[in-house]
N, C-alpha and C positions, 0 to 999 in steps of 0.2 A: 201501339202499332197494329195489333191484330184487329182492333176495332175499326181503324181506318181502312184496312184491307177489306174487312167484312162490309163496311158501308159502301166501298167502291164496287164490290161485287154485287151488292143489292141494287145500286144505282144502274149498273150495266144491265142486270137482269130485268129490272123494271122498264128501262128504256126499250130493250128488245121486245118485251111483252107488249108494250104500247105500240111499237111498230108492227108487230104481228097482227094485232087487232085492226090497225089501219089497213094493212095489206089484205087481210081476209075480207075487208069490206068492199072488195071489187077491184082493187089495184093489183098489179103484178107484184110479187114479193120483194121485200127488201132483202138484200143478200148479205150473208156473213162471210162467205168465201166466194171468190170469183173463179169458177172452174177454168176459165180460159187461161188464167195465169199459170195453171198447172198442167197445161196441155190438153185438157178435156174440152170438147165443144160444149156450147150452151145447149140445153135441152131444146128440142124443136119448138120454134116460135117464141123463144124467151131469151132475152139478153141479160137478164139480171136487173136489179134495181126496179124501177118503175118504167123502164123503156121497153121497146119491142112492140110487136103488134098488139094494139089495144091498150098499151100502157098510157100513163097519164103524167109522164115526167114533164116538168116545166110548169109555168104559172106566171101570172102577171106580177111584174115588179113595179108597182106604182105606175107612173106614166112613162117610165124609162123604156118600156117595150116588153114584148113577149120573150121569155127565155127560150121558148121553142119546144114544141112537142118532141120528145125523144132526144133532147139535147143533153149531152154530157160534156162537161168542161174539163179541159186538161190544163194543169198549171204550167205556165211558161216561166214565171219568175216570182221570187219573193224579194222585194226591195231591190230589184235589178239583178239578182243572182239567180241563175238557172238551177233547176233541180240537179242532183247528182246524176251522172251518166248511168244509164241502165235503170232508172227509176221513173215511175209515172205516178203522178198525184192527180186525182180526179175529184170532181164535185158535180152533183146533180140535185135538182130541186123537185120534190114530189109531195104534193098534198101537205104542205107545211113542214116537210122534213127535208133538211139538207143532208145528203149522204155521199159517201165516196170512199176512195182508197187513198190512204195517206203515205203510201210508199212501202209500208210493211203491214199495216193494220187497216181494217175497214173502220169507218166512223159514221155516226149519224147524230143528229140533234134537230131541235125545232129551229126554224128561222122565222123572222117576222120583218115586214117591210113597213117603214114609217114614212109617210109623205111620198115625195117623188124619188128620193135617192137614199133614204135611210135603210139600213139593213143591220140586223143583229141576229146572233145565234145564241141559243140557250140549251142547257142540258146536253151538250156534246159529250158523247161517250164513244169509246173505241175498244176494239178487241186489244188484247195485250200480249201479242206474240213478240218475241225478241228476234230481231234480224241482225246478223253479224256483217252482212255484205250488201252493198258496198260499204266500205268504212265511212262512218258518219251518218248512215241512214236513220238511226234512231234520233240523233240530234236534229236532223232535217225534219223528221216527222213531228217532233215536239215543237219546234219553231213554227211549223205550218199550223198545227192545231191551236197553238197560243194565238197566232195571228187571226184565225177564224173566230176564236172566242172574243177577241178584242174588236171585231168588226163593228163599224158604225155607219158605213155607207157603201155605195156602189156606183159604177158607171158602166153603161152598156152601149157599145157602138161598133159597127162594122165587124161583127163576129168576135169581138173581144169583150171580156168581162173583167172589170177591175173591182176588187174589193179592198177597202181601205179602213184604217183605224184612226182614232183621234191622235195617236202617237205618230202617225205618218207611215205606218207599215202598209205596203201595197202588194196585193196578190194579183197577178195578171194571168188570165186564162184565155185559151182559144177554144173554139168548138172542136170537139173530137171528130176525127174524120171517119 
């Protein structure tokens, strides 16, 4: 058990170190904590993640279209079910990294696009805070991250992003306002 925990910690630290190297290479920083969620404003000129002035969020997704400079996606449903009231789950794409907030914890991992509509995530790691409210938040987060790990493809149209798995799980996002 202790070895599994140790390896999990090592994986998270290694992922965070790799992200730090990428972000120090000229991109705005990947965030571990979103200050706006705790009532603090973002530092001047920075929104977190790779967005904000000079940020490079977004990238080509095959021929499906441009995800959009500065685009953050907000989850609307998982298999037709809306997220719990009072929670927000986000996803953004930045220099080969998919990152976001899963309702309680932040997460990040590499993504790759295959062909015109293939999408997969690898090395997804997340912080490990425990949230007690709203009831069911941790189950929702686990289901969401499992769905991302199982992703095999995507569709993008009219400001809506759908990510789906071979098992039929569909994540539906809209562009953040």
